[in-house]
N, C-alpha and C positions, 0 to 999 in steps of 0.2 A: 504494500499500500504506499503510495507516494505521500509527500507531506501534506499537499493540498487536501487530498481525501481524507488523511488522518485527522486534520483540524476540523474539516466538516463533519466527521463521524463523532469527534469529541463534543463538537458543539450541539449536535442532534442529541447525544446521550446525556450530556449534563449542563449544557449551556443554559437551558430554560430553568433547570433546578437551581443552579447557582443564582440566577436573576431573582428567583422567588425567596431564597433564603437569606440573601444578604439584606441588612437592614437598609432602608431607604435612605437617601442622601439627605443631610440636614440642610438648613438654609444655606444658600449660595454666598461665598465671600465676595469681598471686592477685589476687582481685577484691574482697577484704573491704572495701577502701576506694577502690573505683573512682570516679573523677570524671567520666569521659566514657563514655557508654553510646550505642551506636549499634544501632537496631532497623531492619532491612530489610523493608519491606512493599510489595512490587509488587502489581499486581492490582486488583480491584475495590473498590466501596464496603463490600460485606458483609464481606469479610475484614478490612478496616481496623476496622469497627465491632466485630466480635467479638474484636478484639486488645485492646480497652479493659480488660477485667478483668486481663489479663496485665500491661498497662501499669501499672495501679493497684498491683498487687502489686510490681512492680519499683520503683515509686516509694517504696513503704513501706520496702522493703529498702535502698534507696539514697537517702535524702531529700536529700542534699546534691549529688548528682550531677546533671550536665547530660545530659538525655536527648534525643537527636536521632533522628528518624525519617526514613529514606530511603524515599520513597513515589513514586507516579507522579501526573501531572497529573489523572488521572481519580479518585483516591481521596485526594489530599493534603487536600482540604477537610474530611474527617472528623476530622482530627487536632486541628482547632480546636475540636471538641467534646468532646475527651478531656482531663480535667484532667491536669496532671503532665508534659505534653510541652513541652519548652523550644524546640525548633527542628524545622522540617520542611523537607527538601530533597527535590528531585524527581529520580528516576532518569532521566527523559527530558527533562531540561533540562541541557545539557552543563556549564555553569559550576557548577550546583548539584551535579551528580554529581561533578565534580572536587573541590568543596568537601568533599563527604563523604569522599573518599579521603584528604584532608589532615587529617582530624580527629585521627587516631592515638588511637582509643578504647582503653580497657583491656579492654572487653567489647564484642563484637559478636554480636548474635543475628539470625540469617537466618530470618524466619518464613515464607518462601516454602515451598509444600509440595512442589513437584516440579521446576520448571524449575531449571536449573543456573547460569546467569549470576550469579544473586544470591549463590550460594555462592562463586563466584569473587570477586565484590565484597567479600563478607565476608573472604576470605583476604587480598586485596589491601589491606584496611584497615590491616593490621598489628597488629590488636587481640591482646593477649596471651591471651585466652580467646575461643574461637570456638564457638558453639552452633547447631545447625540439625537438620533433619529428614533421616533416613537413608533417603531413598525411592528412591535410585539411587546412581551414582558420586559424587555430591556429597557423600556422607557421609565420603570421605577427607580432605576439606578441613577438618573440624571437630574440634576437641578433644573435644567432646561431641556425638554424633550420635545423636539420639533416634527411636524407631521412630514411624511415622505410620500411624494407622488410619482407614479410612472409616467405622467403626462409632462413632467418638467424636464428640460435639458439637464444633464447631469452636472454640469458646471454651475448652473443656476442652484441645483439642489444643494450642492456643497456651501454656496453663498449664503443660502438661507440659514445655516447653521451659525452664522455670524451676527445675526439680527439681535439675539440677546445682549451682545456686546455693544450695541449702538452702531453697528456697522451696516449701513443700508447698502443692499445690492447695487452694483453700478448699472447704468443704463444698458450696457453691452458687454459681452465677453469676447470682444474681438482679439483674434490673435495678431502677432505672435506673443506667446507667453512662456516660451522655452528658450534657453540659451545654450549653444554647443560650445564645449570646452575647446580651447585653441589646439590641444594635442590631438583631439579627435578630428578636427578639421584638416590637420595634416595628414593623418592617416588616410582619411577619405580621399584627399587629392592623390595620394599614391595609388590607391585602389583603382581610382577612376582614370588614371593616366593613359590606359590603352584606348580610351575613346578620344583622345587628343582634342578635348575641348568641344566635341560634338553635343549638342543639346540631347537630353535624355529623359525618358520617363521612367519612374521606379515602379515595378510591380511587386506586390506582396501576395503571393498564393497561399499562404499559410492560414491556419485557424486552430483554435483550441479544441473544436469538436467537428466531427465528420459532416454534421448538418450545415456547417458554415464554409465548407470548402466547395468552391466554384469549379475547380478542376484545371489541371495543367494544360490540357488540349485546348480549352477555351482561352486561357491566358496566352498560349502560343499564337492563336489566331489574332488576337489583340496585338501582340508583339509584331507580328508580321505586317500588319496593317500600318501600324505606327512608323515602322521602319521604312515602308513605301512613301511615307510623308515626311522622311527626313529625320526621324527620331530614333535614336538608339534606345534600347530598353535594358534596365538594370534590375535584376531580381535580388531581393533581400529576404531575410528570413533566418531561422535556425538550421541546424545541422539535419533536422528532419525534413527540411524543405529543399535539400540539395538536389534530389532526383528530379523534383518538379522543375527547380531552376534550370537544370540541364536541358530538359525536355522544352521548356519555353523558349530558351535562347538558341537551341540548336538550328532552327531554320531562319531565324531572324538576325542572328548575330548578336551583339550586345554582351553584357556581362552577367555572369551568374556568381554572385556574391554570398548567396545563402550559406550560413554557417561560418563565414569568415570575418564577421564584425561583431564588436561588442554593441550595446545598446546605444552608447554615446555615438560610436562610429556609424551606426545605421542612421541615427538623427543627423549626422554631418552629411550623409549621402542624400537623404532626403531634402535637406536644406539647400542642396545644390540642384535638385531635380527641377524640371519644368512642370511636373505633374506626378501625382501618386495615384495608383489604381489598386484598390484593396477591398476585401470584404469587411465586415463588421469586426474590427480588431484593435489591438493596442497599438499596432504599427499605424493604423489609420489616424489615431489620436495624436500620435507623435507627429505626423504630417500636418494636421490641423494646428497643433500647438506651435509648430514652426511657421505657420502661415503660408503654406504653399497650396496651390490648387488640388483639389482631390476629386475622384470619382469612385464612389463607394457602392457596394452591392449589399443590399439588406434583404432579409427574409425572416428567419426566426427571431432576430433581435428587434427591440423596439425602437424604430427610426425617430419618433417623437423624443425620446430620451437620449439617444446615442448618436444620431446622424448629424454630420457637420452642418453648420448654418452659413448663410451668406451666399453671395452671387458667384464666389470663386469655388463653389463645391456643387457638384452634381450627384444626387442621390437616387440610385435606381432601386425601385422597391415595387413589386407586382401588387402588393396589397391584397393578397388572397384572403378568403374568409377565416381560414385557419391560422393566419399569421398576423402578428407576431405571437410567439408561443413561449418565449423566454421569459421567466420572472426571477428576480433576484439572483441572476447568474445561472440558473438551471434551465436547461432545455430538454424536454422529453424526446425520446426516441420518435422519429417521424416515420408513420406508415406510408407516406407519399414520396418518399426519397427526396425531401427537401424541394419540392415542386416550386415553392416560393422563390427559391434562389436559382435553382436550375433552369427555370423558365425565362431568365435573363439571357438574352442572346449576345454573342460577341459583337454583332453589328451595333447593337445599342450602346455598348460600352465604348466602342470605337467612335461612334457619333457624338457621345458626351465628351470624350477626350478632345476631339477635334473642335467642339464648341469652346473649349477653355484654352487651348493651345494657341499661340500667336498665329494670326491669319497668314502672315507672310511665309510661314513654314508649313502650315497645315493646308493652305489653299494649292 
């Protein structure tokens, strides 16, 4: 059993029990001059990226405070791209988890949307003020328990957690809100050198579950069409995406960098892209956070909550009666072979790409 499944199993077995037996938090303390702030952010890359606007607002409110994020191994690297974070500890590394419990922050914000153990951790931190989402019995552990809606864009949901601190949500969450380290930019330049400066589109064929995989063959058709319009294609992803990347770039040229980059180096490649094509994924949110144009493919996931906003983004979603079916990160097995996603044809993706790419090259 991997760490993610283990944490979810522990949460299901004992998270609710701990939430019920721990005493309710007493009256919230004053946080006007908070010196130590703890944000708890388990989960994947996308959640971490979309927390960036809230972190920025929190830094502006508490410019002299030390902001610590308690993340997981799988998303901790994102916080190196978010200005204003002083320390990152990992939930699933025992010594770092214990270090988080010893921080004694004045303020702790649990940004987890549903699972209960993170609320327990927030309660055990001893913070004078505790804030989190009221999505189940976890709500009794917070001084301020905020409603959570599947109809709100996730970056806006995180900003709602700051309202008890007197921080009004901004008028918009326009990117960019990520910053790529200089050393990662240098590594990206090396990896992209075979393109000799040719404009390129980045493709991410990966997904955390089978229902969100569009298929290497379809990505290859998109890559071939974009090549004919003067764009190289660069595939990014993990080692598990290497074979798909090879198949995608085999006929259209380009570069298969799947499995060859760190998270920060992937971000550096995205930052140099003319466009990103991706399913509903953490890499998609990296591209959004960097402010590059995107074409995204939605099906099981909730587009209203997770799809990029604004004119530089095209969201392809068939809106079948059975979709979206994902709730709180859990997608049931699909009896229709993910028809909501598989029904999006490569020609529609190419058309969306060409609508965003510079006319002088796509024409």
